[in-house]
C-alpha positions in Angstrom: 40.7 -68.3 -97.0 38.2 -68.8 -99.8 40.9 -69.4 -102.4 42.7 -72.2 -100.5 39.9 -74.0 -98.7 36.7 -73.0 -100.5 33.5 -71.3 -99.7 32.5 -73.7 -96.9 35.6 -72.8 -94.8 34.9 -69.1 -95.3 31.3 -69.6 -94.2 32.3 -71.5 -91.1 34.9 -68.9 -90.3 32.3 -66.2 -90.5 29.8 -68.1 -88.4 32.5 -68.7 -85.8 33.4 -65.0 -85.7 29.7 -64.1 -85.3 29.3 -66.6 -82.5 32.4 -65.3 -80.7 31.2 -61.7 -80.9 27.7 -62.7 -79.8 29.3 -64.6 -76.8 31.4 -61.5 -75.9 28.4 -59.2 -75.8 26.2 -61.7 -73.8 29.0 -62.3 -71.4 29.3 -58.6 -70.8 25.6 -58.4 -70.1 25.9 -61.2 -67.5 29.0 -59.6 -65.9 27.1 -56.3 -65.5 23.7 -57.7 -64.6 23.9 -56.1 -61.1 25.6 -52.9 -62.2 23.2 -49.9 -61.4 22.2 -48.1 -64.6 23.8 -50.6 -66.9 21.9 -51.0 -70.2 21.9 -54.5 -71.7 23.5 -54.9 -75.1 22.4 -56.9 -78.1 24.4 -58.3 -81.0 23.5 -57.3 -84.5 24.7 -60.3 -86.6 24.6 -58.4 -89.8 26.9 -55.6 -88.6 28.9 -57.7 -86.1 28.7 -55.2 -83.4 27.0 -54.6 -80.1 24.4 -51.9 -79.9 22.3 -50.5 -77.1 18.7 -51.7 -76.9 16.3 -49.0 -77.8 13.9 -49.9 -75.0 16.7 -49.8 -72.4 15.5 -52.9 -70.5 17.3 -54.3 -67.5 19.4 -57.4 -67.9 17.4 -60.6 -67.3 20.1 -62.9 -66.1 18.2 -66.1 -66.8 17.7 -65.0 -70.4 21.3 -64.0 -70.9 22.6 -67.3 -69.4 20.2 -69.2 -71.8 21.6 -67.2 -74.7 25.2 -68.0 -73.6 24.4 -71.7 -73.5 22.7 -71.7 -76.9 25.5 -69.7 -78.5 28.1 -72.1 -76.9 26.4 -75.0 -78.6 26.4 -73.3 -81.9 30.1 -72.4 -81.6 31.0 -75.9 -80.6 29.2 -77.2 -83.7 31.1 -74.8 -85.9 34.4 -76.0 -84.4 33.4 -79.7 -85.0 32.5 -79.0 -88.6 35.7 -77.1 -89.2 37.7 -79.9 -87.6 36.1 -82.6 -89.7 36.7 -80.6 -92.9 40.4 -80.1 -91.9 40.6 -83.9 -91.2 39.3 -84.6 -94.7 42.0 -82.3 -96.2 44.6 -84.0 -94.0 43.6 -87.4 -95.2 43.6 -86.3 -98.8 47.1 -84.8 -98.4 48.5 -87.9 -96.7 47.0 -90.3 -99.1 48.5 -88.3 -102.0 52.0 -89.1 -100.6 51.5 -92.8 -100.9 
């Protein structure tokens, strides 16, 4: 994507993938909050994967829900940025035809 749209698009795409992965792991924690013996997961943004917590703490539902909300806001912002950049390209493309 870098060649066609530039570095900013690639950075937004990467940020959106990270946010989506983070959301998936946190949603799994919420879904399993009451599962006996379940060990909460965290998301390592550098490696883009979920890993077990070393301290094996229980899921704190309020914390996980706050994390989901915060991450949803980030993802929504990324989508809006990407959309505005696509709209600029669309405008440039349509103005070029005139």
